[in-house]
C-alpha positions in Angstrom: -17.0 69.7 105.6 -13.9 69.5 107.9 -10.6 70.3 106.3 -7.2 68.6 106.8 -5.0 70.0 109.5 -1.8 71.2 107.9 1.3 70.9 110.1 4.8 71.9 109.2 7.8 70.3 111.0 10.6 72.8 111.0 13.9 73.8 112.6 16.5 76.2 111.3 19.2 73.8 112.3 19.7 70.4 110.6 20.5 67.1 112.3 17.7 67.3 114.9 15.6 64.3 113.8 13.0 66.5 112.0 12.4 64.1 109.1 12.4 61.0 111.4 9.8 62.7 113.6 7.6 63.8 110.7 7.3 60.4 109.0 6.8 58.5 112.2 4.1 60.9 113.4 2.5 60.4 110.0 2.7 56.7 110.4 1.3 56.7 113.9 -1.6 59.0 112.9 -2.3 56.7 109.9 -2.4 53.6 112.2 -5.1 55.3 114.2 -7.3 55.6 111.2 -6.4 59.1 110.0 -5.8 59.6 106.3 -2.4 61.3 106.2 -0.2 62.8 103.4 3.4 63.8 103.8 4.7 66.6 101.6 8.5 66.4 101.3 9.6 70.0 100.9 13.3 69.4 101.9 15.6 69.2 98.8 17.4 66.4 100.6 14.2 64.4 100.2 15.0 62.0 103.0 11.3 61.6 103.9 10.7 60.4 100.3 13.5 57.9 100.4 12.4 56.5 103.7 8.7 56.2 102.8 9.4 54.6 99.4 11.8 52.1 101.1 9.1 51.4 103.7 6.6 50.7 100.9 9.1 48.3 99.3 9.7 46.7 102.6 5.9 46.1 103.1 5.6 44.2 99.9 8.7 42.0 100.6 8.7 38.6 102.3 12.2 39.1 103.8 12.4 41.8 106.5 15.1 44.5 106.3 18.5 43.6 107.8 17.9 39.9 107.5 20.5 37.3 108.1 21.2 36.9 104.4 24.7 38.3 104.3 26.9 39.1 101.3 30.2 37.6 102.5 32.4 39.9 100.4 30.9 43.2 101.6 29.4 42.2 104.9 26.0 43.8 104.0 22.6 42.4 103.6 22.2 41.6 100.0 18.4 41.7 100.2 18.5 45.2 101.8 20.4 46.5 98.8 17.9 45.0 96.4 15.1 46.8 98.2 16.9 50.1 98.2 17.4 49.7 94.5 13.7 48.9 94.0 12.6 52.0 95.9 15.2 54.1 94.1 13.9 52.9 90.7 10.4 53.8 91.8 11.5 57.3 92.7 13.2 57.6 89.3 10.0 56.8 87.5 8.0 59.3 89.6 10.6 62.0 89.0 10.6 61.3 85.2 6.9 61.5 85.1 6.9 64.8 86.9 5.1 63.4 90.0 7.2 65.3 92.6 6.8 68.4 94.7 8.7 70.3 92.0 5.5 70.4 90.0 3.9 72.5 92.8 6.2 75.4 91.8 5.3 75.1 88.2 8.8 74.2 86.9 9.1 74.1 83.2 11.9 71.6 83.3 9.7 68.6 84.1 6.9 66.8 82.4 3.4 67.8 83.4 1.5 64.9 85.1 -1.6 64.1 82.9 -3.7 62.0 85.3 -2.5 62.8 88.8 -2.6 66.6 89.4 -2.4 66.1 93.2 0.9 64.2 92.9 -0.1 62.0 95.9 1.4 58.5 96.0 0.1 55.7 98.2 2.6 54.2 100.6 0.1 52.0 102.5 -3.4 52.2 103.8 -4.0 55.8 105.2 -0.4 56.9 104.5 0.5 58.9 101.4 3.3 61.0 100.0 4.0 63.9 97.7 7.6 63.0 96.8 10.4 65.5 97.3 12.9 66.5 94.6 16.6 67.4 94.7 15.9 69.9 92.0 14.0 72.0 94.5 17.3 73.5 95.4 17.2 75.4 92.2 13.8 77.0 93.2 15.6 78.6 96.2 18.1 80.3 94.0 15.8 81.2 91.1 12.9 83.6 90.7 10.7 83.3 93.8 8.1 85.9 92.8 4.6 84.7 93.2 5.6 81.4 94.8 4.8 82.0 98.4 1.3 80.7 98.0 2.3 77.8 95.8 1.8 75.0 98.3 -1.4 76.6 99.7 -2.8 76.8 96.1 -1.9 73.2 95.3 -3.5 71.6 98.4 -6.6 73.7 97.9 -7.1 73.3 94.2 -6.5 69.5 94.2 -8.9 68.9 97.0 -6.2 67.5 99.3 -7.6 69.6 102.2 -11.0 67.8 101.8 -9.7 64.3 101.2 -7.2 64.0 104.1 -7.3 64.4 107.8 -3.7 65.6 108.1 -1.1 67.1 105.8 2.4 67.0 107.3 5.1 69.1 105.7 8.8 68.2 106.1 10.5 71.6 105.7 14.1 72.3 104.9 16.4 73.4 107.7 16.9 76.9 106.2 14.7 79.8 105.5 13.8 80.0 101.8 10.8 80.2 99.5 10.3 76.4 100.3 10.0 77.1 104.0 8.0 80.3 103.5 5.5 78.6 101.1 5.2 75.6 103.5 4.4 77.7 106.5 2.1 80.0 104.4 0.0 76.8 103.7 0.1 75.6 107.3 -2.3 75.9 110.2 0.3 74.8 112.7 4.0 74.1 113.1 6.1 71.9 115.3 9.8 72.6 116.2 11.8 69.4 116.7 14.9 70.3 118.7 18.0 68.5 120.0 19.1 69.3 123.5 22.1 71.5 122.9 23.1 75.2 123.0 22.7 75.8 119.3 19.1 74.7 119.5 18.2 78.0 121.3 19.7 79.9 118.4 17.7 78.0 115.8 14.5 78.4 117.8 15.0 82.1 118.2 15.8 82.7 114.5 12.8 80.6 113.4 10.4 82.6 115.6 11.8 85.9 114.3 11.4 84.8 110.7 7.9 83.5 111.2 6.8 86.7 112.9 8.3 88.9 110.2 7.5 86.8 107.1 4.2 85.2 108.0 2.4 86.5 111.1 3.0 90.2 110.3 2.9 89.9 106.5 0.1 91.8 104.9 -0.6 89.2 102.3 -0.9 86.4 104.9 -3.2 88.6 106.9 -5.5 89.0 103.9 -6.0 85.3 103.7 -7.5 85.4 107.3 -5.5 82.2 108.0 -3.9 81.6 111.4 -0.5 79.9 112.0 -0.3 78.4 115.4 2.9 77.1 117.0 2.1 73.7 118.7 5.4 73.7 120.5 8.9 72.3 120.7 9.6 68.6 120.8 13.0 67.5 122.2 14.4 64.8 120.0 17.3 62.4 120.3 17.2 62.7 124.0 19.6 60.6 126.1 17.8 59.2 129.1 19.2 59.7 132.6 21.9 62.2 131.6 21.8 65.1 134.0 23.5 67.5 131.6 20.6 67.0 129.1 18.0 67.5 131.8 19.7 70.7 132.8 19.8 71.9 129.2 16.1 71.2 128.7 15.3 73.2 131.8 17.5 76.1 130.6 15.9 76.1 127.2 12.4 76.2 128.7 13.4 79.0 131.0 14.9 81.0 128.1 11.6 80.7 126.1 8.8 81.1 128.6 6.4 82.1 125.9 6.9 78.9 123.9 5.2 75.7 124.9 7.2 72.5 125.0 5.7 69.1 124.5 5.6 67.0 127.7 7.0 64.0 125.9 10.5 63.7 124.4 11.7 61.4 121.6 14.5 59.2 123.0 17.8 58.6 121.3 18.2 55.0 120.2 21.4 54.6 118.2 20.4 51.3 116.4 17.1 52.6 115.0 18.5 54.5 111.9 20.5 51.5 110.8 18.1 48.7 111.6 14.7 50.1 110.7 13.2 52.4 108.1 10.2 53.3 110.3 9.6 52.8 114.1 6.6 50.6 113.3 9.1 48.1 111.7 10.4 47.5 115.2 7.1 47.0 117.0 7.8 43.3 117.5 10.9 44.1 119.6 10.5 44.9 123.2 13.8 46.7 123.1 12.1 49.6 121.5 9.0 49.8 123.7 10.2 53.1 125.1 10.4 54.6 121.6 6.9 53.4 120.7 5.4 54.7 123.9 7.0 58.1 123.4 5.8 58.4 119.8 2.3 57.4 120.9 2.3 60.1 123.6 3.6 62.7 121.2 0.9 62.0 118.7 -1.7 62.1 121.4 -0.4 65.5 122.4 -0.6 66.7 118.8 -4.2 65.5 118.5 -5.1 67.1 121.7 -3.6 70.5 120.6 -5.2 70.6 117.2 -8.6 69.3 118.3 
């Protein structure tokens, strides 16, 4: 029986659109009929917040950022209500021990009695294992024996057999959370902004993966293979010569690394107006964004298949 393809999205530098790319790739894969689960391994748990808010949005009659305005605060009152609803849902999941923290066997949270896989449904074909701010403690605590935690969880709970794709949103630093995520992965993707510091992040990441994963004796014993799918340039400004030049320089600097043919364009209004790119599908203003995402997902499918 075919197993899920496990892909980590990772960059050693924050602010590169990593989480945005992860959840929207997941959404696009799901819309094509794939059964997809996102594992939020970043202690900031932005993927969790966005996906739970998206779930709330789907069950609401009024779209996000409606014309219902609170005159005193000049914000959409309905949007705040939805955010509170999704926050309350997360609080219930956290209290019940249904977050990624459970994967590391924390003794500080309740053990889920009827959902050992921790998977929560967002909508048809799209699922989530919620993140947890308390993961930060796992980084500073005893990490002995935790490298295989994510691998063991997805294997024992049949996630690898029940889903087509497992996408892991990794933290932007090297830690046991990153290590365990990559240990469980078949592939990894590096989202990267077009700037000088991106080259530092890419180089550091490759060094860590080579040392801690590829050449690690324990990883070799699993007979698993971790394949880099490539770098995806994100938040790219169109028709700016300086960015075109930087992209060319980065590609020249890393001739051994494959770069995706399609970049993800920068659209300033997206983060404030929409939770997910699919929420903007009815607006022709964002056709370029949708087309780019579709091509990126097609590239991913082509690489893993």
